C-alpha positions in Angstrom: -125.5 -25.3 -102.7 -124.1 -21.9 -103.3 -121.0 -22.8 -101.3 -120.5 -26.0 -103.4 -120.8 -24.1 -106.7 -118.4 -21.4 -105.5 -115.9 -24.0 -104.2 -116.1 -26.0 -107.5 -115.6 -22.9 -109.6 -112.6 -21.8 -107.4 -110.9 -25.2 -107.7 -111.5 -25.2 -111.5 -110.0 -21.8 -111.9 -107.0 -22.7 -109.6 -106.4 -25.8 -111.7 -106.6 -23.8 -114.9 -104.1 -21.3 -113.7 -101.6 -24.1 -112.6 -102.0 -25.7 -116.0 -101.4 -22.4 -117.8 -98.3 -21.8 -115.7 -96.9 -25.1 -116.9 -97.1 -23.9 -120.5 -94.9 -20.9 -119.9 -92.8 -19.6 -122.8 -89.2 -18.5 -122.4 -88.7 -14.7 -122.0 -86.4 -13.5 -124.7 -86.4 -9.9 -123.4 -83.0 -8.2 -123.3 -80.4 -6.4 -125.4 -78.6 -8.9 -127.5 -75.3 -8.1 -129.3 -73.9 -10.1 -132.3 -70.4 -11.5 -131.5 -68.8 -10.8 -134.9 -65.7 -12.8 -133.9 -67.8 -16.0 -133.6 -70.0 -15.2 -136.6 -69.7 -16.2 -140.2 -70.5 -13.1 -142.1 -70.0 -12.5 -145.8 -67.6 -9.6 -146.4 -70.0 -7.9 -148.8 -72.5 -7.5 -145.9 -70.1 -5.1 -144.2 -71.6 -5.5 -140.8 -69.6 -3.8 -138.1 -72.1 -4.4 -135.3 -75.7 -5.6 -134.8 -77.9 -5.4 -131.7 -81.4 -6.7 -131.0 -83.5 -4.9 -128.4 -86.2 -7.4 -127.5 -89.1 -6.7 -125.2 -91.7 -9.4 -124.5 -95.1 -9.2 -122.9 -97.8 -11.8 -122.5 -99.3 -10.6 -125.9 -96.4 -9.7 -128.1 -92.6 -9.9 -128.8 -91.1 -6.6 -130.1 -87.7 -6.7 -131.8 -85.8 -3.6 -132.7 -82.8 -4.4 -134.9 -79.9 -2.0 -135.3 -77.2 -2.8 -137.8 -74.1 -0.7 -138.3 -72.4 -1.2 -141.6 -68.9 -0.2 -142.7 -68.3 2.2 -145.6 -67.8 0.6 -149.0 -64.2 0.7 -150.2 -63.5 3.6 -152.6 -65.1 3.0 -156.0 -66.9 -0.2 -155.0 -70.4 -0.3 -156.4 -73.3 -1.5 -154.2 -73.3 -5.0 -155.8 -69.6 -5.5 -155.1 -68.4 -4.5 -158.6 -66.0 -1.7 -159.4 -67.2 1.6 -160.9 -65.8 2.7 -164.3 -62.5 4.4 -163.8 -62.6 3.4 -160.1 -62.6 7.0 -159.0 -66.1 7.6 -157.9 -67.3 7.0 -154.4 -70.6 5.2 -155.0 -72.7 4.2 -152.0 -71.4 6.7 -149.5 -70.0 6.1 -146.1 -71.0 3.9 -143.2 -74.7 3.7 -142.3 -77.0 2.4 -139.7 -80.0 0.3 -140.7 -82.8 -0.2 -138.2 -86.1 -1.9 -138.1 -88.9 -2.9 -135.8 -90.9 -6.0 -136.0 -93.8 -6.9 -133.6 -94.8 -10.6 -133.3 -98.2 -11.5 -131.9 -97.6 -14.3 -129.4 -100.9 -16.0 -130.0 -99.5 -17.4 -133.2 -101.6 -15.3 -135.6 -99.9 -13.8 -138.6 -99.8 -10.0 -138.5 -99.2 -7.6 -141.4 -98.1 -4.1 -141.7 -97.3 -1.7 -144.6 -93.6 -0.9 -145.2 -91.6 1.6 -147.2 -87.9 1.3 -147.7 -85.1 2.0 -150.2 -86.3 -1.2 -152.0 -89.8 0.1 -152.5 -93.2 -0.1 -150.8 -95.0 -3.3 -149.8 -96.2 -5.4 -146.9 -94.4 -7.2 -144.1 -96.1 -10.3 -142.5 -94.8 -11.7 -139.3 -95.6 -15.0 -137.5 -94.2 -16.6 -134.4 -94.4 -20.0 -132.7 -92.8 -21.9 -129.8 -91.6 -25.5 -130.0 -89.6 -27.3 -127.3 -88.6 -24.0 -125.7 -87.4 -22.6 -129.0 -88.9 -19.5 -130.6 -89.5 -19.8 -134.4 -90.1 -16.7 -136.4 -91.1 -16.1 -140.0 -90.9 -12.7 -141.6 -92.2 -12.3 -145.1 -91.5 -9.0 -147.0 -93.4 -8.4 -150.3 -92.6 -5.2 -152.2 -92.7 -3.6 -155.6 -89.4 -2.5 -157.0 -88.2 -1.2 -160.3 -87.4 -4.8 -161.2 -90.9 -6.1 -160.3 -92.5 -7.8 -157.4 -90.1 -9.3 -154.8 -90.7 -11.6 -151.9 -88.0 -12.1 -149.1 -88.7 -14.8 -146.5 -86.6 -14.8 -143.3 -86.9 -17.8 -140.9 -85.1 -17.8 -137.5 -84.9 -20.1 -134.6 -84.1 -18.6 -131.2 -83.0 -20.6 -128.2 -81.8 -19.5 -124.8 -78.7 -21.2 -123.4 -76.6 -20.9 -120.3 -79.6 -20.5 -118.0 -81.3 -17.9 -120.2 -78.4 -15.7 -120.9 
């Protein structure tokens, strides 16, 4: 009887592991670089380069984004307008923006406090997989001098060319 229970348990566990392997999710790990020549970027974004350093485990997907921005032209204001007299250098030179987001691969929404030049607030991240595609939602809520602001970013990632 003990052998029968042991054998049945072993077969059930083996079947479960085979079933779990069939539901594998693509591995998006790697260092991804934006091809600016193939991208449609607004000039006011001033993006010179952007890289994503992605690491993925069974439990989470960690994305470190590094964006290098070009300097604003002499006298250009941050909103794209021209300063009075056109002589001041508003906004400074080039800068590098970076950010880290960690997504919980079980599909639960995770939240974390954030502080940036825009103010302090909360960042909520959620991820899901659908037909081999990764779908992310990143919601930033923060207080600014102009009031409460919410920014929602939705992305769909898909590997092509054999996962490259």
